[in-house]
N, C-alpha and C positions, 0 to 999 in steps of 0.2 A: 504494500499499500504506499503510495507516494505521499509525502508530507505536504501539507498546505503551506504555500509561501505566506510569510508574514509581511504585509506591507508596512513600510516605515520610511520616514524621511531621512535624508542625509544627516540632518541635525540630530534626529533621534538616534541614529547609528553612532554618531560622535559622542552623544551623552551616555549611551550604554557602554561604549568602549572606555570612557573615562571612569564611569562607575565600576566597571569590572576591574580596571587597573587598581583603583582605590581599595576595592574589597580584597583582592588578591595580594597587593603589596603592603597595604597599611593595616587593614582591619583583621585579615587572617593571622598575621603574626601576633597581634595583640590578644586575639581569642586563644590562640595556642598557648601563649604564655600564661593566661588565666587558667587554662585547663591543666597545664603542667604544675602550677602552684597549688591548685586545688587537689590534684592527685597526691602531692607530697604531704598533705595534711593527714593521711591515714585512711581509715575506714570509709570507703566510697559509698556504702549503702546508707549512711546517715550524714553525708557530707553535702549540705545545700549549695556550698560554693561550686563543688564538682557538677551537681545537677544543673545549676544555672549556667555554668560554663558550657556544658554539653548542649543545652538547649540553644544557647547563643551560637555555638559552632554549627548546629543543625540549620538554624535559620540562615546563617551566613552561607553555608555550602548549598542550601536550596536556591538562594538568590543567585549565586554564581552559576549553578546549573541552569536556572531559568534564563539568565542573560546569554549563556553559551548557546542555548537552544534557539533563542530568538535571533542571535547573530548568524547562526548556521543556516537558518530557514528564512533569513531576511531577503526581501525583494525591495530594493530602494525605489521609492516612488519618484518618478520624474516630476519636476516642478517647473512651472511656467515662470520664467524671469522677466517677462515683458510688462507684467502688471496690467495687461489689458483685459484678461478674463480671469475669473476665479478658478484656481487650480489647487491641487495638494500643495501645501507649503505656503499658500497665500494667507495674509492677514487682511481682513476685510472690515472696513468701517461701515456699519450699517445703521440705518434709522429703523427702529422697531416701534412703530406707533408713536412717533414723536420723541423717542429716547435714542440717543446716540450710543452705540456700543461697538466694541472691536472683538472679532472672533478670529480664530486661526484654524485652518483645516490641516489635520495631521493624520498619520497612520493610526490604525486601530489601537496598537499597543501604547501609543503616545497620548491617547485621548485623556483629557482631563476636563470634563464639562464645568466643573466649579471654577476653573481658571480660564474658561472660554476657549479651550483647545478641543475642537470637535473631530470626532473620528470621520474619515472620508466616507464611511459606510453609513453614517447616521442619516436620518431623513432630512434634517436641516441642511447638512453639508451636501447631500445629494441634490437638494433643490438649488443650492447656491453654485455648485460646480458648473463651469461653462458660461456663467453669466458675466455681465460687464457693468461698469459704472453707470448708474441711472436706471438699471433694471429694477423692476418691482416684482417681487416674488411672494406668491400666496402660499404659505407653508402650513399644512395640517399637522398638528402635534396633538399629543393626548389631551391637552387642555383646551383644544379648539384650534381656530385658524389664526395665524400670526402673519402680518404683512411686513416683509423686509424690503427696504430700499437700499441698494448698494451705493454708497457715497464715495468710497475710495478703495483701491486695491493696492497693496503693497507686500513686499517680501520681508 
């Protein structure tokens, strides 16, 4: 069975590579030192420092594995640099019923709706992709219809 490619922007790849480097070169040695110190305290069955260090190591190694998986299966999304149409990687200033807001369209693994980073597969991003400044888009979301007017596109 072939693995599904994970769509991600170049910036997302760079951020994951930086995080992986930090986890492997900075965080892992610290956790291993904590584990070594906790082991030297004696009986491991009643050693909370050891249990805590093992849990921290498990979370760290899990994140390292996850990043390696993403990087191995990543498909870098091409971005449009001419800022004439909305594409993955675009930041878009939009008017939403009289309120100006800025959103960015990113790959699925980079999405962070609370920080206005929308997955390219989300309904709002899908409605915005391919549009240009001045376009008015009527988007149906779970809470109803929202009208977006694109005011500016930039990278």
